[in-house]
C-alpha positions, 0 to 999 in steps of 0.5 A: 154836583148840581146841573146847569143849562148850557144852550138847552142842554144839562151839564155839571155846574162846573166843567174841567178845563184840561189844557194845563195837563199838556201845556201852558202852566209848567210841566204836568205829571202824567199819573196825577193828570190821570187821577185828576180826570178819573176823580173829576168824573167820580165827584160829579164833573161831567163836562170836560174841555180840551182842544186840538191845539193843547199840547199839539194833540197831546191833551186829546190823546190824554183824555182818549187814553185815560177815559176810553172806558168811561166815554158815556159818563161825560159831555165832551167839548173840544175845539178847532181853528188854532194851529201851530205851523213851523213853531208859530201860532196861527188861525185856520177856519177854512172848511178843509182844516176844520174837517181834517182837524175834527177827524184827527181829534176823533182818533185821538179822543178814541170816540166817534163823536164830540158833544160840543165842538168849538171854533177856537178863534175866528179866522178873519180871512174866512167868512164866519158863515163858511166856518160854521157851515163846515161845522154844520156839515159835521153835525149832519154827519153825526161827528159832533152834536153841537157847535160852539164859538170861542172868543167871538164878538157879539156881531160874529155870534149873531152871524154864526147863529143865523147860519146854524144854531150855536149851543155855547160861547166860550170866553175868558171871564172872571173877577179880573176879566169882565170884557164879555159883560159889554155885549157878548153875554147879552147876545148869548141871552137873547139867542138862547146860547150857553155861556162858558167862562174859561180861566175863571180863576185868572190863570190861578192868580185869583187863588192867591198862590201865584205870588212870585213869578220867578217860582214859575217854570221857564216857558210858563205862558204867564211870563209873557202876560202883562198882568203878571209883569212888573208893577202890574203884578205888584198892584194886582196882587194887592187886589188878591189880598183883599179877596183873600180877606173876604174869603177868610170871613166866609170860611173858604179859599180865594179860589172858591170865592172867585168861582162862587162869584162867577156862578152867582152872576147867572144861573146858566153860566158854566165855568171851566176852571182848569187844573192838573191836580186832584187837590185843586179839582176837589177845592173847585168842586166845593165852590159850587155848594158855597153860600156867600153873602150877597154883600161880599160878592158885591165887595169883591166885584168892586175890588176887581172893577176893570179900572183897578186891574192893570195890564192886558190879558195877553201879549199884544202878539196874541191880542190881535187874534181876538174878535172884540166888540167895538 
């Protein structure tokens, strides 16, 4: 797989989001997850993304156990800041929590360093400078190599970068989620910060494989997302049908076309599509080699113009934890 720059570093053009192996999108089969992780390294992925909160530590443990003998083959990213307390989701960006979470993550991951460590969400009760300062201390201690932010506004990014160099910013970005285009991407370019689009396949919606919500397992997070509900879902599905038609003309899958679009937006974007299956891992990897007509990339971008996509990307209870630009 080709290499791309990420805040001055070089990683594979696409990374692997590992969350679904532990939570979010129904149950995962352990052996298949293990095969997927090994296959990822075998075919050129070298950028793996996890977080302390995924499966409440399960995801980090999965990577640490499965790849303990292959640690030098990949660039490891994890995150801190989102917590689960008494069954409720919260955000804790205090230096104390960051330090403790990092130490716990290192143990689960079977490693003494994490290449890129993100603040998963901004804690509005803690100045961003304090949170980043704690991460800077971890850099000095050799526990992490680089600092990242996730779902932060352009203002927050600027303040954080003034405290310590930020390597990468991770935000949801895809054909149907274009919010970072407003200010975040521009700020990253100005400061030399890498941009990592997560959920570049719209939580599998852009693959065209999610057509009946009652086929998803109970507890699947998409049941609570407005874009997957009622008339929003029906309307958004029509957009995917148009995407599929253009993909067919290009001899690729809708998912591959959606990834090709993200990759085409900037030569330094490094998307991290998630999967827990070898089949889809290989399909996604092939998207990095596609050559799509510019006119078709423009067509799909217009099909999914922000006014055409119906519904917020999260339930209101989760939207309040985001740090959007005004």
